[in-house]
PDB file of the backbone (N, CA, C, O) and the ligand in Angstrom, with CONECT records:
HET     ZN  A 101       1
ATOM      1  N   MET A   1     167.276 154.064  81.047  1.00  0.00           N
ATOM      2  CA  MET A   1     168.560 154.766  81.095  1.00  0.00           C
ATOM      3  C   MET A   1     168.555 155.789  82.230  1.00  0.00           C
ATOM      4  O   MET A   1     169.394 155.760  83.131  1.00  0.00           O
ATOM      5  N   ILE A   2     167.585 156.686  82.153  1.00  0.00           N
ATOM      6  CA  ILE A   2     167.447 157.687  83.217  1.00  0.00           C
ATOM      7  C   ILE A   2     167.155 156.992  84.546  1.00  0.00           C
ATOM      8  O   ILE A   2     167.654 157.383  85.601  1.00  0.00           O
ATOM      9  N   TYR A   3     166.334 155.955  84.456  1.00  0.00           N
ATOM     10  CA  TYR A   3     165.959 155.256  85.682  1.00  0.00           C
ATOM     11  C   TYR A   3     167.186 154.661  86.380  1.00  0.00           C
ATOM     12  O   TYR A   3     167.328 154.762  87.598  1.00  0.00           O
ATOM     13  N   ALA A   4     168.073 154.038  85.585  1.00  0.00           N
ATOM     14  CA  ALA A   4     169.286 153.441  86.141  1.00  0.00           C
ATOM     15  C   ALA A   4     170.136 154.514  86.823  1.00  0.00           C
ATOM     16  O   ALA A   4     170.664 154.296  87.914  1.00  0.00           O
ATOM     17  N   ASP A   5     170.264 155.668  86.176  1.00  0.00           N
ATOM     18  CA  ASP A   5     171.054 156.760  86.740  1.00  0.00           C
ATOM     19  C   ASP A   5     170.470 157.246  88.054  1.00  0.00           C
ATOM     20  O   ASP A   5     171.197 157.468  89.023  1.00  0.00           O
ATOM     21  N   THR A   6     169.149 157.411  88.083  1.00  0.00           N
ATOM     22  CA  THR A   6     168.518 157.957  89.277  1.00  0.00           C
ATOM     23  C   THR A   6     168.592 156.951  90.416  1.00  0.00           C
ATOM     24  O   THR A   6     168.698 157.333  91.581  1.00  0.00           O
ATOM     25  N   ARG A   7     168.537 155.657  90.078  1.00  0.00           N
ATOM     26  CA  ARG A   7     168.666 154.614  91.088  1.00  0.00           C
ATOM     27  C   ARG A   7     170.013 154.736  91.800  1.00  0.00           C
ATOM     28  O   ARG A   7     170.118 154.625  93.021  1.00  0.00           O
ATOM     29  N   GLU A   8     171.036 154.970  90.979  1.00  0.00           N
ATOM     30  CA  GLU A   8     172.383 155.106  91.514  1.00  0.00           C
ATOM     31  C   GLU A   8     172.463 156.300  92.477  1.00  0.00           C
ATOM     32  O   GLU A   8     173.024 156.200  93.568  1.00  0.00           O
ATOM     33  N   LEU A   9     171.896 157.416  92.050  1.00  0.00           N
ATOM     34  CA  LEU A   9     171.901 158.616  92.890  1.00  0.00           C
ATOM     35  C   LEU A   9     171.160 158.354  94.193  1.00  0.00           C
ATOM     36  O   LEU A   9     171.611 158.735  95.273  1.00  0.00           O
ATOM     37  N   ALA A  10     170.010 157.693  94.067  1.00  0.00           N
ATOM     38  CA  ALA A  10     169.196 157.454  95.252  1.00  0.00           C
ATOM     39  C   ALA A  10     169.936 156.547  96.236  1.00  0.00           C
ATOM     40  O   ALA A  10     169.881 156.743  97.450  1.00  0.00           O
ATOM     41  N   ASP A  11     170.629 155.548  95.680  1.00  0.00           N
ATOM     42  CA  ASP A  11     171.348 154.626  96.545  1.00  0.00           C
ATOM     43  C   ASP A  11     172.474 155.326  97.315  1.00  0.00           C
ATOM     44  O   ASP A  11     172.756 154.988  98.465  1.00  0.00           O
ATOM     45  N   GLU A  12     173.094 156.280  96.681  1.00  0.00           N
ATOM     46  CA  GLU A  12     174.143 157.051  97.356  1.00  0.00           C
ATOM     47  C   GLU A  12     173.616 157.772  98.590  1.00  0.00           C
ATOM     48  O   GLU A  12     174.322 157.942  99.583  1.00  0.00           O
ATOM     49  N   SER A  13     172.366 158.189  98.502  1.00  0.00           N
ATOM     50  CA  SER A  13     171.812 158.985  99.595  1.00  0.00           C
ATOM     51  C   SER A  13     171.062 158.126 100.616  1.00  0.00           C
ATOM     52  O   SER A  13     170.309 158.651 101.436  1.00  0.00           O
ATOM     53  N   THR A  14     171.267 156.819 100.566  1.00  0.00           N
ATOM     54  CA  THR A  14     170.626 155.928 101.535  1.00  0.00           C
ATOM     55  C   THR A  14     171.014 156.344 102.953  1.00  0.00           C
ATOM     56  O   THR A  14     172.158 156.705 103.228  1.00  0.00           O
ATOM     57  N   GLY A  15     170.051 156.282 103.817  1.00  0.00           N
ATOM     58  CA  GLY A  15     170.303 156.713 105.177  1.00  0.00           C
ATOM     59  C   GLY A  15     170.364 158.228 105.261  1.00  0.00           C
ATOM     60  O   GLY A  15     171.227 158.800 105.927  1.00  0.00           O
ATOM     61  N   HIS A  16     169.424 158.863 104.567  1.00  0.00           N
ATOM     62  CA  HIS A  16     169.416 160.324 104.517  1.00  0.00           C
ATOM     63  C   HIS A  16     169.274 160.922 105.914  1.00  0.00           C
ATOM     64  O   HIS A  16     169.781 162.008 106.194  1.00  0.00           O
ATOM     65  N   GLY A  17     168.585 160.206 106.769  1.00  0.00           N
ATOM     66  CA  GLY A  17     168.508 160.696 108.136  1.00  0.00           C
ATOM     67  C   GLY A  17     167.093 160.844 108.647  1.00  0.00           C
ATOM     68  O   GLY A  17     166.195 160.081 108.288  1.00  0.00           O
ATOM     69  N   GLN A  18     166.919 161.824 109.476  1.00  0.00           N
ATOM     70  CA  GLN A  18     165.647 161.961 110.168  1.00  0.00           C
ATOM     71  C   GLN A  18     164.718 162.929 109.447  1.00  0.00           C
ATOM     72  O   GLN A  18     165.145 163.835 108.733  1.00  0.00           O
ATOM     73  N   CYS A  19     163.432 162.695 109.667  1.00  0.00           N
ATOM     74  CA  CYS A  19     162.412 163.569 109.105  1.00  0.00           C
ATOM     75  C   CYS A  19     162.501 164.950 109.771  1.00  0.00           C
ATOM     76  O   CYS A  19     162.579 165.039 110.996  1.00  0.00           O
ATOM     77  N   PRO A  20     162.489 166.027 108.972  1.00  0.00           N
ATOM     78  CA  PRO A  20     162.548 167.364 109.559  1.00  0.00           C
ATOM     79  C   PRO A  20     161.289 167.721 110.357  1.00  0.00           C
ATOM     80  O   PRO A  20     161.309 168.638 111.179  1.00  0.00           O
ATOM     81  N   ASN A  21     160.191 166.989 110.110  1.00  0.00           N
ATOM     82  CA  ASN A  21     158.935 167.279 110.815  1.00  0.00           C
ATOM     83  C   ASN A  21     158.828 166.557 112.157  1.00  0.00           C
ATOM     84  O   ASN A  21     158.582 167.166 113.198  1.00  0.00           O
ATOM     85  N   CYS A  22     159.023 165.230 112.095  1.00  0.00           N
ATOM     86  CA  CYS A  22     158.737 164.458 113.304  1.00  0.00           C
ATOM     87  C   CYS A  22     159.936 163.658 113.808  1.00  0.00           C
ATOM     88  O   CYS A  22     159.818 162.908 114.777  1.00  0.00           O
ATOM     89  N   GLU A  23     161.107 163.816 113.145  1.00  0.00           N
ATOM     90  CA  GLU A  23     162.351 163.179 113.570  1.00  0.00           C
ATOM     91  C   GLU A  23     162.333 161.660 113.486  1.00  0.00           C
ATOM     92  O   GLU A  23     163.191 160.986 114.057  1.00  0.00           O
ATOM     93  N   GLU A  24     161.350 161.130 112.768  1.00  0.00           N
ATOM     94  CA  GLU A  24     161.313 159.692 112.492  1.00  0.00           C
ATOM     95  C   GLU A  24     162.412 159.378 111.472  1.00  0.00           C
ATOM     96  O   GLU A  24     162.737 160.220 110.635  1.00  0.00           O
ATOM     97  N   GLU A  25     162.991 158.162 111.536  1.00  0.00           N
ATOM     98  CA  GLU A  25     164.006 157.767 110.556  1.00  0.00           C
ATOM     99  C   GLU A  25     163.349 157.614 109.188  1.00  0.00           C
ATOM    100  O   GLU A  25     162.355 156.900 109.049  1.00  0.00           O
ATOM    101  N   MET A  26     163.900 158.280 108.182  1.00  0.00           N
ATOM    102  CA  MET A  26     163.307 158.215 106.844  1.00  0.00           C
ATOM    103  C   MET A  26     163.729 156.930 106.152  1.00  0.00           C
ATOM    104  O   MET A  26     164.847 156.452 106.342  1.00  0.00           O
ATOM    105  N   VAL A  27     162.831 156.372 105.350  1.00  0.00           N
ATOM    106  CA  VAL A  27     163.118 155.113 104.668  1.00  0.00           C
ATOM    107  C   VAL A  27     163.199 155.331 103.166  1.00  0.00           C
ATOM    108  O   VAL A  27     162.623 156.265 102.607  1.00  0.00           O
ATOM    109  N   HIS A  28     163.942 154.424 102.537  1.00  0.00           N
ATOM    110  CA  HIS A  28     164.132 154.487 101.100  1.00  0.00           C
ATOM    111  C   HIS A  28     162.861 154.029 100.409  1.00  0.00           C
ATOM    112  O   HIS A  28     162.428 152.892 100.594  1.00  0.00           O
ATOM    113  N   SER A  29     162.256 154.907  99.609  1.00  0.00           N
ATOM    114  CA  SER A  29     160.999 154.562  98.965  1.00  0.00           C
ATOM    115  C   SER A  29     160.856 155.381  97.684  1.00  0.00           C
ATOM    116  O   SER A  29     161.847 155.813  97.096  1.00  0.00           O
ATOM    117  N   THR A  30     159.628 155.584  97.269  1.00  0.00           N
ATOM    118  CA  THR A  30     159.389 156.450  96.110  1.00  0.00           C
ATOM    119  C   THR A  30     158.347 157.491  96.458  1.00  0.00           C
ATOM    120  O   THR A  30     157.528 157.300  97.357  1.00  0.00           O
ATOM    121  N   SER A  31     158.391 158.589  95.734  1.00  0.00           N
ATOM    122  CA  SER A  31     157.421 159.649  95.940  1.00  0.00           C
ATOM    123  C   SER A  31     156.922 160.126  94.582  1.00  0.00           C
ATOM    124  O   SER A  31     157.314 159.582  93.550  1.00  0.00           O
ATOM    125  N   ALA A  32     156.072 161.126  94.578  1.00  0.00           N
ATOM    126  CA  ALA A  32     155.544 161.670  93.328  1.00  0.00           C
ATOM    127  C   ALA A  32     155.876 163.153  93.239  1.00  0.00           C
ATOM    128  O   ALA A  32     155.946 163.852  94.250  1.00  0.00           O
ATOM    129  N   LEU A  33     156.076 163.617  92.017  1.00  0.00           N
ATOM    130  CA  LEU A  33     156.302 165.039  91.772  1.00  0.00           C
ATOM    131  C   LEU A  33     155.155 165.569  90.928  1.00  0.00           C
ATOM    132  O   LEU A  33     154.722 164.924  89.973  1.00  0.00           O
ATOM    133  N   GLN A  34     154.670 166.742  91.287  1.00  0.00           N
ATOM    134  CA  GLN A  34     153.625 167.382  90.487  1.00  0.00           C
ATOM    135  C   GLN A  34     154.190 168.635  89.829  1.00  0.00           C
ATOM    136  O   GLN A  34     154.864 169.444  90.468  1.00  0.00           O
ATOM    137  N   PHE A  35     153.904 168.775  88.560  1.00  0.00           N
ATOM    138  CA  PHE A  35     154.294 169.972  87.826  1.00  0.00           C
ATOM    139  C   PHE A  35     153.038 170.548  87.203  1.00  0.00           C
ATOM    140  O   PHE A  35     152.257 169.814  86.599  1.00  0.00           O
ATOM    141  N   ALA A  36     152.832 171.843  87.340  1.00  0.00           N
ATOM    142  CA  ALA A  36     151.661 172.467  86.722  1.00  0.00           C
ATOM    143  C   ALA A  36     152.065 173.813  86.143  1.00  0.00           C
ATOM    144  O   ALA A  36     152.802 174.578  86.765  1.00  0.00           O
ATOM    145  N   ARG A  37     151.574 174.085  84.955  1.00  0.00           N
ATOM    146  CA  ARG A  37     151.883 175.353  84.310  1.00  0.00           C
ATOM    147  C   ARG A  37     150.856 175.610  83.214  1.00  0.00           C
ATOM    148  O   ARG A  37     150.566 174.733  82.399  1.00  0.00           O
ATOM    149  N   GLN A  38     150.321 176.800  83.207  1.00  0.00           N
ATOM    150  CA  GLN A  38     149.364 177.240  82.173  1.00  0.00           C
ATOM    151  C   GLN A  38     148.271 176.205  81.920  1.00  0.00           C
ATOM    152  O   GLN A  38     147.957 175.883  80.774  1.00  0.00           O
ATOM    153  N   GLY A  39     147.702 175.694  82.995  1.00  0.00           N
ATOM    154  CA  GLY A  39     146.575 174.780  82.879  1.00  0.00           C
ATOM    155  C   GLY A  39     146.933 173.357  82.477  1.00  0.00           C
ATOM    156  O   GLY A  39     146.051 172.527  82.258  1.00  0.00           O
ATOM    157  N   ILE A  40     148.239 173.074  82.381  1.00  0.00           N
ATOM    158  CA  ILE A  40     148.690 171.719  82.058  1.00  0.00           C
ATOM    159  C   ILE A  40     149.359 171.173  83.312  1.00  0.00           C
ATOM    160  O   ILE A  40     150.109 171.885  83.980  1.00  0.00           O
ATOM    161  N   ALA A  41     149.091 169.910  83.634  1.00  0.00           N
ATOM    162  CA  ALA A  41     149.704 169.339  84.831  1.00  0.00           C
ATOM    163  C   ALA A  41     150.247 167.952  84.556  1.00  0.00           C
ATOM    164  O   ALA A  41     149.645 167.162  83.829  1.00  0.00           O
ATOM    165  N   PHE A  42     151.391 167.672  85.147  1.00  0.00           N
ATOM    166  CA  PHE A  42     151.975 166.337  85.127  1.00  0.00           C
ATOM    167  C   PHE A  42     152.032 165.835  86.551  1.00  0.00           C
ATOM    168  O   PHE A  42     152.269 166.594  87.490  1.00  0.00           O
ATOM    169  N   ASN A  43     151.812 164.550  86.692  1.00  0.00           N
ATOM    170  CA  ASN A  43     152.054 163.909  87.983  1.00  0.00           C
ATOM    171  C   ASN A  43     153.042 162.774  87.718  1.00  0.00           C
ATOM    172  O   ASN A  43     152.703 161.793  87.057  1.00  0.00           O
ATOM    173  N   LEU A  44     154.239 162.908  88.225  1.00  0.00           N
ATOM    174  CA  LEU A  44     155.285 161.927  87.984  1.00  0.00           C
ATOM    175  C   LEU A  44     155.447 161.070  89.228  1.00  0.00           C
ATOM    176  O   LEU A  44     155.962 161.524  90.249  1.00  0.00           O
ATOM    177  N   ALA A  45     154.997 159.816  89.129  1.00  0.00           N
ATOM    178  CA  ALA A  45     155.041 158.927  90.289  1.00  0.00           C
ATOM    179  C   ALA A  45     156.249 158.009  90.209  1.00  0.00           C
ATOM    180  O   ALA A  45     156.851 157.858  89.146  1.00  0.00           O
ATOM    181  N   GLY A  46     156.601 157.401  91.318  1.00  0.00           N
ATOM    182  CA  GLY A  46     157.671 156.416  91.349  1.00  0.00           C
ATOM    183  C   GLY A  46     159.060 157.024  91.360  1.00  0.00           C
ATOM    184  O   GLY A  46     160.025 156.382  90.946  1.00  0.00           O
ATOM    185  N   VAL A  47     159.169 158.256  91.831  1.00  0.00           N
ATOM    186  CA  VAL A  47     160.471 158.919  91.910  1.00  0.00           C
ATOM    187  C   VAL A  47     161.188 158.456  93.185  1.00  0.00           C
ATOM    188  O   VAL A  47     160.632 158.584  94.276  1.00  0.00           O
ATOM    189  N   PRO A  48     162.404 157.925  93.070  1.00  0.00           N
ATOM    190  CA  PRO A  48     163.132 157.490  94.273  1.00  0.00           C
ATOM    191  C   PRO A  48     163.275 158.628  95.278  1.00  0.00           C
ATOM    192  O   PRO A  48     163.669 159.739  94.923  1.00  0.00           O
ATOM    193  N   ALA A  49     162.956 158.341  96.518  1.00  0.00           N
ATOM    194  CA  ALA A  49     162.982 159.380  97.542  1.00  0.00           C
ATOM    195  C   ALA A  49     163.170 158.757  98.915  1.00  0.00           C
ATOM    196  O   ALA A  49     162.965 157.559  99.110  1.00  0.00           O
ATOM    197  N   GLU A  50     163.560 159.587  99.847  1.00  0.00           N
ATOM    198  CA  GLU A  50     163.542 159.201 101.254  1.00  0.00           C
ATOM    199  C   GLU A  50     162.196 159.655 101.806  1.00  0.00           C
ATOM    200  O   GLU A  50     161.845 160.831 101.716  1.00  0.00           O
ATOM    201  N   VAL A  51     161.448 158.720 102.375  1.00  0.00           N
ATOM    202  CA  VAL A  51     160.102 159.046 102.814  1.00  0.00           C
ATOM    203  C   VAL A  51     159.953 158.745 104.299  1.00  0.00           C
ATOM    204  O   VAL A  51     160.433 157.718 104.780  1.00  0.00           O
ATOM    205  N   CYS A  52     159.291 159.634 105.021  1.00  0.00           N
ATOM    206  CA  CYS A  52     159.029 159.432 106.441  1.00  0.00           C
ATOM    207  C   CYS A  52     157.822 158.509 106.606  1.00  0.00           C
ATOM    208  O   CYS A  52     156.739 158.823 106.112  1.00  0.00           O
ATOM    209  N   PRO A  53     157.994 157.360 107.301  1.00  0.00           N
ATOM    210  CA  PRO A  53     156.875 156.434 107.472  1.00  0.00           C
ATOM    211  C   PRO A  53     155.803 156.998 108.400  1.00  0.00           C
ATOM    212  O   PRO A  53     154.670 156.516 108.417  1.00  0.00           O
ATOM    213  N   GLU A  54     156.162 158.004 109.157  1.00  0.00           N
ATOM    214  CA  GLU A  54     155.248 158.562 110.143  1.00  0.00           C
ATOM    215  C   GLU A  54     154.313 159.619 109.531  1.00  0.00           C
ATOM    216  O   GLU A  54     153.091 159.499 109.616  1.00  0.00           O
ATOM    217  N   CYS A  55     154.900 160.646 108.917  1.00  0.00           N
ATOM    218  CA  CYS A  55     154.067 161.756 108.433  1.00  0.00           C
ATOM    219  C   CYS A  55     154.035 161.871 106.910  1.00  0.00           C
ATOM    220  O   CYS A  55     153.305 162.696 106.362  1.00  0.00           O
ATOM    221  N   GLY A  56     154.832 161.037 106.223  1.00  0.00           N
ATOM    222  CA  GLY A  56     154.774 161.045 104.764  1.00  0.00           C
ATOM    223  C   GLY A  56     155.630 162.112 104.101  1.00  0.00           C
ATOM    224  O   GLY A  56     155.610 162.251 102.878  1.00  0.00           O
ATOM    225  N   GLU A  57     156.375 162.860 104.884  1.00  0.00           N
ATOM    226  CA  GLU A  57     157.312 163.840 104.334  1.00  0.00           C
ATOM    227  C   GLU A  57     158.287 163.131 103.388  1.00  0.00           C
ATOM    228  O   GLU A  57     158.800 162.061 103.718  1.00  0.00           O
ATOM    229  N   ALA A  58     158.544 163.719 102.216  1.00  0.00           N
ATOM    230  CA  ALA A  58     159.428 163.073 101.252  1.00  0.00           C
ATOM    231  C   ALA A  58     160.587 163.987 100.887  1.00  0.00           C
ATOM    232  O   ALA A  58     160.429 165.199 100.744  1.00  0.00           O
ATOM    233  N   TYR A  59     161.746 163.379 100.743  1.00  0.00           N
ATOM    234  CA  TYR A  59     162.918 164.115 100.321  1.00  0.00           C
ATOM    235  C   TYR A  59     163.430 163.509  99.026  1.00  0.00           C
ATOM    236  O   TYR A  59     163.774 162.327  98.981  1.00  0.00           O
ATOM    237  N   ILE A  60     163.482 164.314  97.977  1.00  0.00           N
ATOM    238  CA  ILE A  60     164.021 163.866  96.694  1.00  0.00           C
ATOM    239  C   ILE A  60     165.349 164.574  96.486  1.00  0.00           C
ATOM    240  O   ILE A  60     165.427 165.801  96.548  1.00  0.00           O
ATOM    241  N   ASP A  61     166.377 163.801  96.243  1.00  0.00           N
ATOM    242  CA  ASP A  61     167.713 164.360  96.024  1.00  0.00           C
ATOM    243  C   ASP A  61     167.668 165.429  94.924  1.00  0.00           C
ATOM    244  O   ASP A  61     167.143 165.172  93.841  1.00  0.00           O
ATOM    245  N   PRO A  62     168.209 166.619  95.189  1.00  0.00           N
ATOM    246  CA  PRO A  62     168.180 167.677  94.166  1.00  0.00           C
ATOM    247  C   PRO A  62     168.916 167.289  92.885  1.00  0.00           C
ATOM    248  O   PRO A  62     168.608 167.802  91.809  1.00  0.00           O
ATOM    249  N   ARG A  63     169.891 166.381  93.001  1.00  0.00           N
ATOM    250  CA  ARG A  63     170.585 165.914  91.794  1.00  0.00           C
ATOM    251  C   ARG A  63     169.651 165.130  90.902  1.00  0.00           C
ATOM    252  O   ARG A  63     169.894 164.986  89.704  1.00  0.00           O
ATOM    253  N   LEU A  64     168.574 164.619  91.492  1.00  0.00           N
ATOM    254  CA  LEU A  64     167.555 163.912  90.738  1.00  0.00           C
ATOM    255  C   LEU A  64     166.391 164.848  90.405  1.00  0.00           C
ATOM    256  O   LEU A  64     165.875 164.837  89.287  1.00  0.00           O
ATOM    257  N   ALA A  65     165.989 165.646  91.375  1.00  0.00           N
ATOM    258  CA  ALA A  65     164.830 166.519  91.190  1.00  0.00           C
ATOM    259  C   ALA A  65     165.076 167.568  90.109  1.00  0.00           C
ATOM    260  O   ALA A  65     164.174 167.890  89.336  1.00  0.00           O
ATOM    261  N   ARG A  66     166.294 168.097  90.055  1.00  0.00           N
ATOM    262  CA  ARG A  66     166.564 169.175  89.096  1.00  0.00           C
ATOM    263  C   ARG A  66     166.451 168.721  87.646  1.00  0.00           C
ATOM    264  O   ARG A  66     165.753 169.370  86.867  1.00  0.00           O
ATOM    265  N   PRO A  67     167.123 167.607  87.242  1.00  0.00           N
ATOM    266  CA  PRO A  67     166.940 167.168  85.852  1.00  0.00           C
ATOM    267  C   PRO A  67     165.504 166.769  85.539  1.00  0.00           C
ATOM    268  O   PRO A  67     165.050 166.930  84.406  1.00  0.00           O
ATOM    269  N   LEU A  68     164.780 166.246  86.538  1.00  0.00           N
ATOM    270  CA  LEU A  68     163.363 165.908  86.298  1.00  0.00           C
ATOM    271  C   LEU A  68     162.568 167.180  86.040  1.00  0.00           C
ATOM    272  O   LEU A  68     161.705 167.215  85.164  1.00  0.00           O
ATOM    273  N   TRP A  69     162.865 168.225  86.809  1.00  0.00           N
ATOM    274  CA  TRP A  69     162.217 169.518  86.635  1.00  0.00           C
ATOM    275  C   TRP A  69     162.514 170.069  85.237  1.00  0.00           C
ATOM    276  O   TRP A  69     161.621 170.575  84.557  1.00  0.00           O
ATOM    277  N   ASP A  70     163.792 169.963  84.815  1.00  0.00           N
ATOM    278  CA  ASP A  70     164.176 170.442  83.481  1.00  0.00           C
ATOM    279  C   ASP A  70     163.413 169.688  82.393  1.00  0.00           C
ATOM    280  O   ASP A  70     162.960 170.287  81.418  1.00  0.00           O
ATOM    281  N   CYS A  71     163.275 168.378  82.563  1.00  0.00           N
ATOM    282  CA  CYS A  71     162.499 167.561  81.622  1.00  0.00           C
ATOM    283  C   CYS A  71     161.069 168.052  81.539  1.00  0.00           C
ATOM    284  O   CYS A  71     160.512 168.221  80.454  1.00  0.00           O
ATOM    285  N   ALA A  72     160.480 168.281  82.716  1.00  0.00           N
ATOM    286  CA  ALA A  72     159.083 168.724  82.757  1.00  0.00           C
ATOM    287  C   ALA A  72     158.944 170.077  82.077  1.00  0.00           C
ATOM    288  O   ALA A  72     157.973 170.314  81.359  1.00  0.00           O
ATOM    289  N   MET A  73     159.918 170.976  82.300  1.00  0.00           N
ATOM    290  CA  MET A  73     159.833 172.303  81.696  1.00  0.00           C
ATOM    291  C   MET A  73     159.901 172.228  80.175  1.00  0.00           C
ATOM    292  O   MET A  73     159.174 172.947  79.490  1.00  0.00           O
ATOM    293  N   SER A  74     160.771 171.359  79.633  1.00  0.00           N
ATOM    294  CA  SER A  74     160.820 171.279  78.170  1.00  0.00           C
ATOM    295  C   SER A  74     159.571 170.595  77.630  1.00  0.00           C
ATOM    296  O   SER A  74     159.115 170.912  76.532  1.00  0.00           O
ATOM    297  N   ALA A  75     159.011 169.652  78.399  1.00  0.00           N
ATOM    298  CA  ALA A  75     157.745 169.036  77.983  1.00  0.00           C
ATOM    299  C   ALA A  75     156.627 170.073  77.962  1.00  0.00           C
ATOM    300  O   ALA A  75     155.806 170.090  77.045  1.00  0.00           O
ATOM    301  N   PHE A  76     156.596 170.938  78.978  1.00  0.00           N
ATOM    302  CA  PHE A  76     155.584 172.006  79.002  1.00  0.00           C
ATOM    303  C   PHE A  76     155.694 172.880  77.760  1.00  0.00           C
ATOM    304  O   PHE A  76     154.693 173.182  77.110  1.00  0.00           O
ATOM    305  N   GLN A  77     156.922 173.283  77.437  1.00  0.00           N
ATOM    306  CA  GLN A  77     157.125 174.157  76.279  1.00  0.00           C
ATOM    307  C   GLN A  77     156.635 173.482  75.013  1.00  0.00           C
ATOM    308  O   GLN A  77     155.999 174.111  74.167  1.00  0.00           O
ATOM    309  N   GLU A  78     156.937 172.189  74.889  1.00  0.00           N
ATOM    310  CA  GLU A  78     156.508 171.408  73.735  1.00  0.00           C
ATOM    311  C   GLU A  78     154.973 171.392  73.635  1.00  0.00           C
ATOM    312  O   GLU A  78     154.405 171.651  72.574  1.00  0.00           O
ATOM    313  N   ILE A  79     154.328 171.087  74.745  1.00  0.00           N
ATOM    314  CA  ILE A  79     152.872 170.969  74.764  1.00  0.00           C
ATOM    315  C   ILE A  79     152.209 172.315  74.504  1.00  0.00           C
ATOM    316  O   ILE A  79     151.217 172.402  73.780  1.00  0.00           O
ATOM    317  N   ILE A  80     152.776 173.373  75.109  1.00  0.00           N
ATOM    318  CA  ILE A  80     152.197 174.701  74.930  1.00  0.00           C
ATOM    319  C   ILE A  80     152.290 175.127  73.464  1.00  0.00           C
ATOM    320  O   ILE A  80     151.353 175.715  72.925  1.00  0.00           O
ATOM    321  N   SER A  81     153.419 174.829  72.824  1.00  0.00           N
ATOM    322  CA  SER A  81     153.538 175.218  71.405  1.00  0.00           C
ATOM    323  C   SER A  81     152.658 174.331  70.526  1.00  0.00           C
ATOM    324  O   SER A  81     152.129 174.798  69.517  1.00  0.00           O
ATOM    325  N   LEU A  82     152.493 173.063  70.892  1.00  0.00           N
ATOM    326  CA  LEU A  82     151.575 172.190  70.143  1.00  0.00           C
ATOM    327  C   LEU A  82     150.149 172.682  70.260  1.00  0.00           C
ATOM    328  O   LEU A  82     149.398 172.688  69.285  1.00  0.00           O
ATOM    329  N   LYS A  83     149.776 173.100  71.481  1.00  0.00           N
ATOM    330  CA  LYS A  83     148.427 173.624  71.699  1.00  0.00           C
ATOM    331  C   LYS A  83     148.207 174.880  70.858  1.00  0.00           C
ATOM    332  O   LYS A  83     147.156 175.058  70.243  1.00  0.00           O
ATOM    333  N   ALA A  84     149.227 175.751  70.846  1.00  0.00           N
ATOM    334  CA  ALA A  84     149.125 177.000  70.079  1.00  0.00           C
ATOM    335  C   ALA A  84     148.963 176.692  68.599  1.00  0.00           C
ATOM    336  O   ALA A  84     148.155 177.315  67.910  1.00  0.00           O
ATOM    337  N   ARG A  85     149.744 175.719  68.112  1.00  0.00           N
ATOM    338  CA  ARG A  85     149.674 175.342  66.712  1.00  0.00           C
ATOM    339  C   ARG A  85     148.295 174.742  66.386  1.00  0.00           C
ATOM    340  O   ARG A  85     147.696 175.050  65.355  1.00  0.00           O
ATOM    341  N   ALA A  86     147.816 173.893  67.277  1.00  0.00           N
ATOM    342  CA  ALA A  86     146.515 173.238  67.069  1.00  0.00           C
ATOM    343  C   ALA A  86     145.390 174.264  67.027  1.00  0.00           C
ATOM    344  O   ALA A  86     144.503 174.189  66.178  1.00  0.00           O
ATOM    345  N   SER A  87     145.434 175.233  67.958  1.00  0.00           N
ATOM    346  CA  SER A  87     144.327 176.206  67.974  1.00  0.00           C
ATOM    347  C   SER A  87     144.431 177.189  66.802  1.00  0.00           C
ATOM    348  O   SER A  87     143.440 177.811  66.419  1.00  0.00           O
ATOM    349  N   ALA A  88     145.635 177.325  66.238  1.00  0.00           N
ATOM    350  CA  ALA A  88     145.795 178.202  65.066  1.00  0.00           C
ATOM    351  C   ALA A  88     145.230 177.546  63.808  1.00  0.00           C
ATOM    352  O   ALA A  88     144.712 178.225  62.921  1.00  0.00           O
ATOM    353  N   THR A  89     145.336 176.211  63.741  1.00  0.00           N
ATOM    354  CA  THR A  89     144.902 175.527  62.516  1.00  0.00           C
ATOM    355  C   THR A  89     143.452 175.063  62.586  1.00  0.00           C
ATOM    356  O   THR A  89     142.818 174.849  61.553  1.00  0.00           O
ATOM    357  N   LEU A  90     142.921 174.905  63.810  1.00  0.00           N
ATOM    358  CA  LEU A  90     141.527 174.426  63.931  1.00  0.00           C
ATOM    359  C   LEU A  90     140.533 175.563  63.767  1.00  0.00           C
ATOM    360  O   LEU A  90     139.324 175.341  63.839  1.00  0.00           O
TER     361      LEU A  90
HETATM  362 ZN    ZN A 101     157.895 162.736 109.559  1.00  0.00          ZN2+
END
């Protein structure tokens, strides 16, 4: 469901343009997002992005990046409270 939505967003931004680093034409591909907080880390791979074939610079549409960030933040809160509960009962 989310994947279908993000695909649509990514397709809209096709032809994002040139790499801000090396001015190479960016291509439609996928990238990874890393989230880390309080010793917990997520690595989310396969995120639709415009990627520079030359230097690897990646651009993820903020309309996609923001809800992914929100998801990660609520997951962090969930995990942190689970950890707190686990250490209280163990
Ligand atoms: Zn580049």
